[in-house]
C-alpha positions in Angstrom: -170.0 -33.2 -10.8 -171.6 -36.6 -11.3 -173.5 -37.9 -8.2 -172.3 -41.4 -8.9 -168.6 -40.7 -8.1 -167.2 -40.1 -4.7 -166.7 -36.4 -4.2 -163.5 -35.4 -2.4 -162.2 -31.9 -1.5 -158.5 -31.4 -0.8 -157.3 -28.4 1.1 -153.7 -27.7 0.0 -152.1 -28.0 -3.4 -148.5 -28.8 -2.4 -146.8 -32.0 -3.5 -148.8 -34.1 -1.0 -152.2 -32.6 -2.0 -151.5 -32.9 -5.7 -150.3 -36.5 -5.3 -153.5 -37.5 -3.4 -155.6 -35.8 -6.0 -154.0 -37.6 -8.8 -154.5 -41.0 -7.1 -158.1 -40.3 -6.3 -158.8 -39.2 -9.9 -157.2 -42.4 -11.2 -159.6 -44.3 -8.8 -162.7 -42.6 -10.3 -163.3 -39.9 -7.6 -164.2 -36.4 -8.4 -161.8 -33.9 -6.8 -161.9 -30.3 -5.9 -158.6 -28.7 -4.8 -158.7 -25.6 -2.6 -155.5 -23.5 -2.5 -155.0 -19.9 -1.4 -151.4 -19.4 -2.8 -151.7 -18.4 -6.5 -148.2 -19.9 -7.1 -149.5 -23.3 -6.2 -152.7 -23.2 -8.3 -151.4 -25.3 -11.2 -154.4 -26.7 -13.1 -152.1 -28.4 -15.6 -150.4 -30.4 -12.7 -153.6 -32.4 -11.9 -155.7 -32.8 -15.1 -159.3 -33.6 -14.3 -159.4 -31.9 -10.9 -161.5 -28.8 -10.2 -159.6 -25.9 -8.6 -160.7 -23.1 -6.3 -158.4 -20.3 -5.2 -159.6 -19.7 -1.7 -158.6 -19.8 2.0 -159.9 -23.1 3.3 -159.9 -21.6 6.9 -162.5 -19.1 5.9 -166.0 -20.3 6.6 -167.6 -18.2 3.9 -165.3 -19.5 1.2 -165.9 -23.1 2.2 -169.6 -22.4 2.0 -169.1 -21.0 -1.5 -167.3 -24.2 -2.4 -170.4 -26.2 -1.5 -168.6 -28.3 1.1 -172.0 -29.8 2.1 -172.0 -31.9 -1.1 -168.7 -33.6 -0.5 -168.2 -37.1 1.1 -164.6 -36.6 2.1 -162.3 -33.8 3.0 -158.5 -34.2 3.1 -156.6 -31.5 5.0 -153.3 -31.8 3.3 -151.4 -28.5 3.9 -148.0 -28.3 5.4 -149.3 -26.4 8.4 -150.8 -28.4 11.2 -152.8 -25.4 12.5 -154.4 -24.9 9.1 -155.2 -28.6 8.9 -156.9 -28.6 12.3 -159.0 -25.6 11.6 -160.1 -26.9 8.2 -161.0 -30.3 9.7 -163.0 -28.7 12.5 -165.0 -26.5 10.1 -165.6 -29.3 7.7 -167.0 -31.5 10.4 -168.9 -29.1 12.6 -170.2 -26.5 10.0 -170.7 -28.7 7.0 -171.1 -32.2 8.3 -168.6 -33.8 6.0 -168.8 -37.5 6.7 -165.1 -38.4 6.4 -162.3 -36.0 7.4 -158.7 -37.1 6.9 -155.9 -34.8 8.2 -152.2 -34.7 7.5 -150.0 -34.4 10.6 -146.8 -32.6 9.7 -145.1 -32.7 13.1 -145.4 -35.8 15.3 -145.5 -33.7 18.5 -148.9 -32.3 17.3 -150.4 -35.7 16.7 -152.3 -35.8 20.0 -154.4 -32.8 18.8 -155.8 -34.6 15.7 -158.8 -36.2 17.3 -162.5 -36.4 17.0 -162.7 -33.2 19.1 -161.1 -31.4 16.1 -163.4 -33.1 13.6 -160.6 -35.6 12.5 -161.7 -39.1 11.6 -158.3 -40.3 10.4 -155.0 -38.6 11.2 -152.0 -39.5 8.9 -148.5 -38.8 10.2 -145.9 -39.3 7.4 -143.0 -39.7 9.9 -144.9 -42.3 11.8 -145.7 -44.2 8.7 -142.1 -44.1 7.5 -140.9 -45.3 10.9 -143.3 -48.2 10.8 -142.2 -49.2 7.3 -138.5 -49.0 8.4 -139.3 -51.2 11.3 -141.2 -53.6 9.0 -138.2 -53.7 6.6 -136.0 -55.3 9.3 -138.7 -57.6 10.8 -140.2 -59.8 8.1 -143.0 -61.8 9.7 -143.8 -59.3 12.4 -147.0 -57.3 12.3 -146.6 -53.5 12.2 -149.4 -51.1 13.0 -149.4 -48.3 10.4 -152.4 -46.3 11.6 -155.1 -46.3 14.2 -158.5 -45.0 13.2 -159.5 -42.3 15.6 -163.2 -43.1 16.2 -162.6 -46.8 17.0 -160.0 -49.3 18.1 -159.5 -50.4 14.5 -156.0 -50.2 13.0 -154.4 -50.5 9.6 -151.7 -53.1 10.0 -149.0 -54.6 7.7 -147.1 -57.8 7.6 -144.6 -59.2 5.2 -145.3 -62.9 4.7 -142.3 -64.9 5.7 -140.9 -67.7 3.4 -141.7 -70.3 6.0 -145.3 -69.1 6.6 -147.7 -72.1 6.6 -150.2 -70.1 4.5 -147.8 -69.2 1.7 -149.2 -70.6 -1.5 -152.7 -71.0 -0.3 -155.8 -69.2 -1.7 -157.5 -66.7 0.5 -160.7 -68.7 0.3 -158.9 -71.5 2.0 -157.6 -69.4 4.9 -159.8 -68.8 7.9 -159.2 -65.2 8.8 -159.7 -64.1 12.4 -163.0 -62.5 13.3 -162.9 -58.7 13.2 -160.2 -58.6 10.5 -160.3 -57.9 6.7 -157.6 -58.0 4.1 -157.3 -54.6 2.2 -154.6 -55.2 -0.4 -151.6 -57.4 -1.2 -148.5 -55.6 -2.4 -146.3 -57.9 -4.6 -143.4 -57.0 -6.8 -144.3 -53.3 -6.9 -148.0 -53.9 -7.8 -151.2 -54.1 -5.9 -153.2 -57.4 -5.9 -156.9 -57.3 -4.8 -157.4 -60.0 -2.1 -160.2 -61.9 -4.0 -161.1 -65.4 -2.8 -159.1 -67.0 -5.6 -156.0 -64.9 -5.0 -153.1 -66.8 -3.4 -150.7 -65.5 -0.9 -147.0 -65.8 -1.6 -143.9 -65.5 0.6 -142.6 -61.9 0.4 -146.1 -60.5 0.0 -146.8 -57.3 2.0 -150.3 -57.8 3.3 -152.3 -54.8 4.5 -155.3 -55.5 6.7 -157.7 -53.9 9.1 -158.1 -55.3 12.6 -160.8 -53.9 14.8 -159.4 -55.0 18.1 -155.9 -55.6 19.6 -156.9 -59.3 20.0 -157.7 -59.5 16.3 -154.3 -58.0 15.6 -152.6 -60.7 17.7 -154.6 -63.5 16.0 -153.8 -62.1 12.5 -150.1 -61.9 13.4 -150.2 -65.5 14.5 -152.0 -66.6 11.3 -149.8 -64.7 8.8 -146.5 -64.9 10.7 -144.0 -67.7 10.7 -144.7 -70.9 12.7 -143.6 -70.8 16.3 -140.6 -73.0 15.7 -139.3 -70.8 12.9 -140.0 -67.6 14.9 -137.9 -68.9 17.9 -134.9 -70.0 15.7 
């Protein structure tokens, strides 16, 4: 593998794992997929990925995969116990810098912490709930995910039609300290938030806020003016 590309290993070749792999490959990453079930090892399903038929919970097999050389591990299986074990091994035994783990059952979410080697826990039910809430509350900020090793959160807000910053370029907008725009979703496509990009009503804005105070300031900036919000 080239040393210039980000190297990512994905444990689990189900639909979630394959989808993540395809997206990462499209973004220029180099991907290794580890799967123990021979029925799920489908090299034609994710062209460009490397495959390893192995048990990601076995230390020796992770060692043979050269896990030390990867920048990111994604534990994407459908079994929370497996995802926790893989995360812990990746962090403690191989020092993988970034460990992202899939949470299948919300009741287990409390386990997916730094103690188990998890940097970011992604709960699909929680994300779906947040998006449903967002769908009925245009102009309200919705927290999609909290990063485990800090107070930073990934937040989303749909720009209301009456927002005072609609139509303005990002370079003209004074963002709150401790916040950063990540991407703008518009009409089914992603818009990179460059200084010359303009925000439009209906835009879904994803941002990172490092404190709860920054979240509130961002919500005040991107949301409707107080008079409109109280109508």
